[in-house]
C-alpha positions in Angstrom: -9.4 4.3 -15.0 -9.0 2.3 -11.5 -12.1 1.3 -10.1 -12.3 2.4 -6.2 -12.5 1.7 -3.7 -9.9 -0.5 -3.0 -8.8 -3.7 -0.9 -5.1 -3.5 0.0 -3.1 -6.9 -0.7 -0.5 -7.3 1.7 0.1 -11.0 0.8 2.8 -12.5 3.1 5.0 -8.9 3.6 7.6 -9.7 6.2 7.3 -6.5 7.9 5.6 -2.8 7.6 8.5 -1.2 5.1 7.8 -4.1 2.7 4.2 -3.0 2.8 4.7 0.7 2.0 2.2 1.1 -1.1 -0.3 -0.3 1.0 0.5 2.1 4.1 0.6 5.0 1.7 -2.7 4.2 0.0 -4.3 3.9 3.8 -2.5 7.1 5.2 -3.2 9.7 2.1 -6.3 8.2 0.2 -8.3 6.2 3.2 -11.7 7.1 1.6 -11.0 4.9 -0.9 -9.6 2.2 1.2 -12.4 -0.9 2.4 -10.0 -2.7 4.0 -6.6 -5.1 3.7 -6.3 -9.0 2.8 -3.4 -10.6 4.8 -2.1 -13.9 3.9 -0.6 -16.3 6.6 2.9 -15.0 7.6 2.2 -11.7 6.9 4.0 -9.2 9.3 2.5 -6.2 8.1 -0.7 -3.9 9.2 -1.7 -0.9 7.2 -4.0 -0.1 10.3 -7.3 -1.2 8.4 -9.8 -3.5 8.6 -9.0 -7.2 7.8 -11.5 -8.7 5.4 -11.8 -11.9 3.2 -11.9 -11.3 -0.5 -15.8 -12.2 -0.7 -16.1 -9.4 2.4 -14.3 -6.7 0.9 -16.4 -7.2 -2.4 -19.6 -7.0 -0.4 -18.4 -4.2 1.3 -18.2 -2.5 -2.3 -14.3 -2.8 -2.8 -13.8 -3.2 -6.7 -9.9 -3.5 -7.0 -7.3 -5.4 -5.2 -4.3 -3.3 -5.2 -1.1 -5.1 -4.7 0.3 -3.4 -1.6 3.7 -4.7 -1.4 6.7 -3.2 -2.4 9.2 -6.3 -2.7 12.9 -5.9 -3.7 13.0 -6.4 -7.2 9.5 -5.7 -7.7 8.4 -9.4 -8.3 5.0 -11.0 -8.0 5.4 -13.7 -5.7 4.5 -17.8 -6.7 2.3 -17.6 -3.6 0.4 -14.9 -4.4 -0.9 -16.0 -7.9 -4.1 -18.2 -6.5 -5.3 -15.5 -4.2 -5.1 -12.9 -7.2 -6.8 -15.0 -9.8 -9.6 -15.9 -7.1 -10.0 -12.0 -6.8 -10.7 -12.1 -10.1 -13.4 -14.6 -10.1 -15.2 -12.8 -7.4 -15.5 -9.7 -9.9 -12.1 -7.5 -8.6 -9.8 -5.8 -10.9 -6.3 -5.9 -9.9 -3.9 -3.0 -9.5 0.0 -3.4 -9.1 3.1 -1.0 -9.5 5.6 -3.7 -9.2 8.4 -4.5 -11.9 6.9 -8.0 -12.7 3.9 -7.1 -14.8 0.4 -8.8 -14.1 -0.1 -8.9 -17.5 2.8 -11.3 -17.7 1.4 -13.9 -15.5 -0.1 -16.8 -17.6 -2.9 -17.6 -14.9 -3.7 -14.1 -14.1 -4.0 -13.1 -18.1 -6.1 -16.4 -18.6 -8.5 -15.4 -15.4 -8.9 -11.5 -16.7 -9.9 -13.1 -20.0 -12.5 -15.4 -18.6 -13.8 -13.1 -16.0 -13.4 -9.7 -18.0 -11.4 -7.9 -14.6 -8.9 -5.5 -15.6 -5.4 -5.5 -15.1 -3.9 -2.4 -14.3 0.1 -2.2 -14.5 0.7 1.3 -13.1 4.4 0.6 -13.6 4.3 1.1 -17.4 5.3 4.5 -19.1 2.2 5.8 -21.1 4.2 8.6 -22.4 7.2 8.8 -24.8 9.2 11.3 -22.9 11.9 13.4 -24.3 15.5 13.6 -23.3 16.1 16.5 -20.8 16.8 19.8 -22.6 17.9 21.7 -19.0 15.9 24.7 -20.4 14.8 26.8 -17.1 11.4 26.7 -16.7 8.5 29.0 -14.8 7.4 28.1 -11.6 8.8 26.7 -8.4 9.9 23.1 -7.5 10.9 21.4 -4.2 12.3 18.0 -4.2 13.1 16.1 -1.3 16.0 13.9 -0.9 16.9 10.9 1.3 19.7 9.5 3.4 18.5 6.1 2.0 15.3 4.5 0.3 11.9 4.5 1.7 12.4 7.0 4.3 9.5 9.2 3.9 10.4 11.2 1.2 6.8 10.8 -0.5 5.0 11.8 2.9 7.2 14.8 2.8 5.8 16.1 -0.5 2.4 15.2 0.2 2.2 16.8 3.5 3.8 20.0 2.2 1.4 19.8 -0.5 -1.5 19.5 1.6 -0.1 22.3 3.8 0.0 24.9 0.8 -3.4 23.9 -0.1 -4.8 24.7 3.1 -3.1 28.1 2.9 -4.4 29.0 -0.5 -1.2 28.5 -2.4 -0.7 27.2 -5.6 0.5 23.8 -5.0 1.0 20.2 -6.8 2.1 16.9 -5.9 4.1 15.2 -8.4 4.2 11.3 -8.3 7.3 9.9 -9.7 6.5 6.2 -7.8 3.6 3.4 -7.9 2.2 4.5 -4.4 2.0 8.3 -5.6 0.3 7.4 -8.8 -2.0 4.9 -6.9 -3.0 7.7 -4.5 -3.2 10.7 -7.3 -4.4 8.6 -10.5 -1.4 10.0 -12.4 2.4 10.8 -12.8 5.3 9.0 -13.9 6.7 5.6 -13.2 10.3 6.9 -12.8 12.2 3.9 -12.0 10.4 2.1 -15.4 11.5 4.9 -17.6 14.7 4.4 -20.0 17.6 5.6 -18.1 18.2 8.2 -21.5 14.9 9.4 -20.8 14.5 9.9 -16.9 15.4 13.4 -16.8 13.2 14.3 -19.5 10.6 12.4 -17.9 10.8 15.0 -14.8 11.1 17.8 -17.2 7.6 16.5 -18.7 6.0 15.9 -15.2 7.0 19.6 -13.9 6.4 22.0 -16.9 6.2 25.8 -17.0 3.5 27.3 -14.1 2.7 30.9 -12.6 5.4 32.0 -11.0 3.9 31.5 -7.5 3.3 27.9 -7.9 5.1 24.9 -6.4 5.5 21.3 -7.6 6.4 19.0 -4.7 8.2 16.3 -6.7 8.2 13.0 -4.9 11.8 11.6 -4.2 13.0 8.4 -5.0 16.3 6.2 -4.1 19.1 8.1 -2.6 22.4 9.1 -4.1 24.0 7.0 -1.4 22.3 3.9 -2.0 24.4 1.7 -4.6 21.0 -0.1 -6.4 18.9 3.3 -6.5 21.2 6.4 -7.3 20.3 7.2 -10.6 16.7 7.9 -10.5 17.7 10.2 -7.8 20.4 12.0 -9.7 17.4 12.0 -12.5 15.2 13.7 -10.1 17.6 16.3 -9.2 18.5 17.6 -13.0 15.4 17.0 -14.3 13.3 18.9 -11.9 15.8 21.5 -11.5 14.5 21.9 -7.9 14.5 25.7 -6.1 14.7 23.8 -2.8 15.9 20.6 -1.4 14.4 19.0 1.9 16.6 16.5 3.5 14.5 13.2 4.5 16.1 10.8 6.9 14.7 7.6 9.3 17.1 7.7 12.5 16.8 4.1 13.3 18.3 2.7 10.4 21.7 0.6 10.9 22.4 0.4 7.1 21.1 1.1 3.8 18.1 -0.5 2.9 19.3 -4.2 1.2 22.6 -3.6 1.5 23.9 -4.3 5.0 27.5 -3.7 4.5 26.9 0.2 4.0 26.5 2.6 6.5 24.1 5.7 6.2 25.3 9.1 5.4 25.1 12.1 7.9 22.4 15.0 6.9 25.6 16.7 6.6 26.9 14.1 4.1 24.0 14.6 2.3 23.7 18.2 2.3 27.0 18.5 1.0 26.8 16.2 -1.7 23.5 17.2 -3.1 23.6 20.6 -3.1 26.5 20.9 -5.5 24.5 18.6 -8.0 21.2 20.3 -7.5 22.9 23.7 -8.4 24.4 22.4 -12.1 20.6 22.7 -13.5 19.5 25.2 -11.1 22.8 27.8 -9.2 20.0 29.2 -6.8 18.5 26.2 -5.3 19.0 25.9 -1.4 18.5 23.4 1.0 15.3 24.4 3.1 14.5 21.9 5.6 14.7 18.5 7.0 12.0 16.2 7.3 12.4 13.2 9.9 10.4 10.3 9.8 9.9 9.7 13.7 7.1 6.9 13.3 9.6 4.3 15.4 10.3 7.0 18.2 7.6 8.1 21.1 6.4 11.8 21.2 9.4 13.1 23.4 11.9 11.3 22.0 11.1 12.4 18.2 10.8 15.9 19.3 14.1 15.9 21.2 15.6 14.6 17.9 14.0 17.2 15.6 15.3 19.9 18.2 19.0 18.9 18.1 19.0 18.3 14.0 17.6 21.8 13.8 20.0 23.5 16.3 23.1 21.1 14.3 22.1 22.0 10.7 20.3 25.5 11.0 17.3 24.8 9.4 13.4 23.6 9.9 13.5 20.0 11.1 10.1 18.3 11.7 8.4 15.2 10.8 5.8 16.4 8.5 3.3 13.6 9.0 3.5 13.8 13.1 3.9 17.6 13.7 2.6 18.9 10.0 4.5 20.4 7.4 3.9 23.9 8.3 7.2 24.8 9.1 8.7 23.5 6.2 6.1 25.4 4.1 7.1 28.9 5.8 10.7 27.6 5.0 9.8 27.8 1.0 7.9 31.1 1.7 11.1 32.8 2.8 13.1 31.8 0.0 10.8 34.0 -2.0 
């Protein structure tokens, strides 16, 4: 088990998007966050108190969580001194990067000397099966995006929270490092061998009560050259009954791919739905989730209204406006 509470390590993240792990934990698990540690040159801010390592430890923090998700998931050379110092003070370390803590000689040696535990949450802990495509009981909802990092996890968490408030049967199913660190469980899907990814999603979303909804954390985008494979595994392995289209309206190109523009929501719908219906012919697109963080209140409201009028399905920012209308859309599916 990862010891709580956390100190969020933002390192030298160039912007808030690069620190999305820290931001997600701060937004959805604030009771387990003591503060944040930022190095010189950090341009990200999770909106919690800045603390030194010692200050955070004295306030009760027991695990330093690497809250940065950089391209390729690598531990920066500049971070190593800080991470080792944290272990000497008494912190455990937790990270969801592809570059494992346990593979860094300095961190491994410091852990052995200090007794600190290294938690690499992006290591699959189960021998997942190959997908069999058998229909499972219960219902499943998957958010799919026009791009990476557009709010798919926030959409699933918000819808699960709304269902829980209503007394409905609902579970959020994490498939990435941030969701796993928020809930303490899940499948690190992009670290699963490709042939087993869809099977891992089947394993994560087993048979359930007919009125139970699994909210599967989305990953990547069908339109993102780098990460489309993990999205396909979620669609086929998840066999969703409902898709929520997720979009960030201020993007000028796909994240990390300046030569690739974003698809329209109509293109996403018309591409994803036929693929989803291969595994579940009854699948429907139920709503649109718009990440309006960069917009003012009036602009955000107008944009959601325009998209809803154009697409003909409920459109909200579930983190800003609440997920009630998206949940209503799932209920209407029966």
